[in-house]
N, C-alpha and C positions, 0 to 999 in steps of 0.2 A: 591361667592359660595351660591345660592339657592339651598336647599331641601324641595322637596315637594311629601310628601305619598299620592297616589289614593287607593281608595277602591271601590269596588263593593259589594252593597249589595239590599236584597230582593229578588225578585223572577228574575228569568235572563229574556231576552232579548234577541232579536236581536239589533245589534247595541250596545253592549257597547263597546264590543273591538276597532271599529271603535273611539268610544268617547274618550275611553283610549288611544289611538292614535294621535287622534286629540289633546289632551294637551301636549304629549311625543313630539310630532314632532315641534310641535309648539314653544314650551320650547328651545330645541336642535337646532332650525335655529335661534332663538332671542338670543340664551344665551352662544351657544359651546359648551364648555366643563365648563361651569361656571353654570352648573346647575345636582343636583341627585335626581333624582327619585325612591323613597320606594315603592314598591307591598306591599300592606297590603291583607295580604290569609285571605279569606271568612268573607269580611266585618268587621262589628262592631265585631266582636268574634276576627278575626286579630290585633285589633286594643287594646282590652283589654287583650290579652294573649300574646301580644308580638311578634306575628309570621308575622314577614315582612324579604325582605330581598331588598338591592341595585338591581335594576335593571340595566341593560346592554342596549344602544341603538339599537341594532340588534333586541332585544326580541319586539318589536316597527312596527316591519317589516313584512309582508304579512298577518296583522291580519285585514284588512280594510274589509273583504267580509267574516271574519268567526263567526260564530257566537257561541253564550255560554261569556264566561269572562275566558281571562287567568286568572285573580285574584281569583276565585272562589268566591260563595257569600252565604249566612246564612241570614235567617232571626232573628234578636234579637225585639222582643217586645219593641216598646219604653215605653209602661204601666211599664213594668221592670225592666227599666234601672236605677232607683235612687232607686230599690228594693235588697237589701242584702240576699242573698238565702244560701242555706246550703251549699255552697260552699265558705261565706263569705268577695268574693270580692265582694267591690266597686268598680262597673262598670266604675263609672263616673270618679273617683279618677285614675282608670286602664287605661282608655283609656288618660288620661290628661298626667298622667306620661310617657305613652309609646312615646306621642306625643314629650314631652319634649329631652327622652332619644334618640330619631331619629333625635331630632334636626331640626324639622319641620319648614318652613317658611311658608308653608300652608298646607291643609288638602283637599283636590278633594274628593268630596263625591258622585257618580253615584248611583241612586237610586228614590224611589218614593215616598209619603206619610209616611210611618213609617221612612224612610231614613233620610228624611229631616227632622222630628221632629229633631229627635237625634243631626243631623247637626246643627241646631237651638241653640238647650242643649249647645252642645260644646262650640259652637259662644258666648251665653250667658255667656259659664265658659269662656272667654279669649282667646281662638284658634282660628285663621285664617281660615276659612274654607270657601269652594266654591262648592256649588252643580250643578248638571246635573241633570234634569230632564228624568227620565227614565222611564217607564210604558207602559204594552201593551192596557190597559184599557183608557190609556188619561186624566186621573182624575186627575191630579198635575194642583190647583190654580196657576195662573201667568202667565201661558202659553197655546198660542194657538194650539200647538201641543207637546207631548213627541215623543222622539225616539223609536223605537219599536210600535210604535203604528202602521203607515201604512205596517210594516211589516205582523202585526197579521190579518189585513186586507187583506189582500192578501189574506194570508193562508183560513183563514174563508168564504171568497169568492169562492176563490177554491173547498171547499168543500162543499160550496150550488149547485156550478155549476156543480160540478160532481152526487151530489144528486137528481138534476133535472132529470140529463135522466136517471137513474134509479128509479124514483116517476111515472115517467109520462110512460115507459114501462110498468111496473106494476098497476097504476093505483090507488099508495098510494098516504098515507100522509105520510111527514117525516117532523120529529120535531129535529133542528139540535140544540143542544146545546152549546150554545157560551162563555166564558167568561166574568166574570165581576159582580162582586158580589155586589159592591154598587153603579155602574155607568153602562149606555147602549150603549158607544160610539162605542164600536167593533162592538155591536148586529148590530147597526142601521147603522152604513156605512156599514157591510158587510149587510146583509140584504137586503137595497135600489141598492147597487150595483149587488145585483145576483138574483135580481128579486124575492124577498121572498114574500110571501103571506099575512102571518102573520107577525108581528115584535114583542116580548112582551121584556118590557124594565121592568130596578129596577123602572124606575121614574115615570112609568103608571104603576098602579096596575089595573089588568084585570079584567074581565066583563068576567066569562067563557060563559055564555051564547050567548055573542057577540063574542067570537071566534067560537063557535060550530056553529051559523048564518053565519058567513061566507065563512066556508068549506063545508056547504051543498049550501050556495050560489051558488059556484063555481062546484059544481058538477050538479046542477039544469042548469045549462048555461052550461053544455059542456063540463066542464073541469075535468078529473076523478082525478086528482092528486091538492096536493098543500103541499108548503113547508112552514115550519114555523122559523124563526129565534127569539131565547129565550135563552137571558140573564139567565145563571146560578142564577143569584139573583132575578129575576120576583120573581112576589107574586101576589097574586089576592084582587081581592077588600075586600074581609072578611079577608084575614091577613093584610092588611092596618091599620084595625079598632083594629089590638092587641097592646098590652103595648110592648116593648122589651122584658120582660122578658115571658108575654104569647105566643110570637112570636118565640121566640129560643123554648120554651118548644115545641110549635105544631109543630116545623119541626124537630125538634128530636126525636119527636115521629109519624113521617111518616112513613108508612112501602116502601114509595119504595125510592132508592138511590137518588131522585133528584126531582129537580120538574118539569123536562122535561118528567121523566116518570109517574108522577103523571098526569099531562096534558094528557100524551098518556093515559089513563085507562080515565081520565071522558072524553076525548073528542070523543074515541070509544065508550065510552056507548050512547054518547049523538047524536052522530051522524051515528055511525052504520058501518063506513068504516074503516078499516085497517090502523094503525100508527105506522109508526117505529121509532125509539128514535137512532141518530147519536150524539156522544158524542166526538169530534176532540182532547178534553183535551190541554194536555204538545204539542201539536203536534204547537197550536199557538205560541208557544214560539221561536222554535225553527227554527235550518236550518240558513241559510246565510241572513242580513239581503236587503232587496230592495234598488235599488238605490237610493228615497228618503231618508232613514234612514241613509245611508250612507253620503250622504252630508249634512242632519239633525246635525247627531250628528260628524261629524269633522267640521263643524260652532260651535255647541257648544264647544268642544273642545279647537281649537281656541278661541274662545271667554273670554274662560277661562281660557289661559295661558295670554289674555291680561291682566284680570283683575289682578293675580297674578304679572307681569311685573310692572302694574301700584298699587302696593298694595292696593288695593281695594279687601277687606274679608268680609263676610257676605253675601256675595249674590245669589244667584240661577240663570245660563244663561236659558233665556225665549225667545220663540217665540213669537213677538205681531205687527201683522201689515205685517207678512215679514221680520220684522227689528230684530235682537238677540240685545237682553236688560238684565241689572242685574236688578233683582226685589228681594228686602229682603228680608231672610229669614225667618225675624219675621212677614213677612206678608203671605211667603206661609204656613209654618209650623201650620197643623192641621186644615188648610180648603179643601174642598173635590170638585171640578169639574163635580158639575153631569152635566148632558145634558137638558139644559134650555125647557121647555113645549114650549115656542114658538121661537125657533131655526127654522132656514131654511132648514135641514136638516128633521125636524119631518113635516116642513109644506109640504114639498117636496114627503115625504110616504106618508101625507092626500092625495094630489093631485094625485100622480100615484095611487089612490085608497087602498094602502097595510094595511088593517087591523091594527090596535095598540091597540086591546083590552079596548078599552074607547069609 
């Protein structure tokens, strides 16, 4: 009898349930009645507090297209995992204890960067762990694509498409703030896909004068509106020269609620144009996964099941050159996959005449 635990951790996204289903159905198909799957509630919180239950096969039916996660999720910062707080709980010891209490053969973790850091920690502590790469940011090292990313691109692109019509009708400049604190994959893909005129990413600090000149140039060319796709983590060249501490202080003292609103104010003063801001926010995480993510999540889930059956632990399943491959958790943990400055997607944006702020 194989006993498998599954948890989803960090921010939710489309495709989590499809990936859970992929793991479970593949194991049931291979093992029949010789497998038990334990759902751990709300990510690592459930593993720490012992909040888990034996799941029934029928619970994995009808969830392929369902957004969110049937197991719930929460954020447990990796930097605090070995810190014993006021509750006097040794979190690592508690997770190991509950793993053994469930008599697990393997723990399957679905999550992003923080999730995989903790997964690697548990692997180093002697537990059998397999990770599945989830995040709308597509910033996990070792995989070409994470599930959730393409669905978020579809939503962000739809927002930009809709903004185009109202921006054109009123002759306005619109800034659409897209999720992505540290990387700009989502903003880049959605911006290019929807014909944004300006795309600002965390990887490329922007020059305000160059952005304003791009807007003025469009207006002089008889184009009364402009669309800016701005990552929530975008920063100016001046901010890029600050230390981490100075940057945090500057952002904390910023009067506007986000970088997009500050940009709207600054660009409005420089160009004299009417500027509006749209923040789709958590819409980008919600709803049903697109067909691409349903397929990718299913592939990841089935691949995790194959590793379990072969008793190959300590890996994250990844997509590389259209193939699903295992990547050691130790290689994934703590590494961020930023947009390379020489990547084809950025060159495409430049070739199309999109202003990147540099």
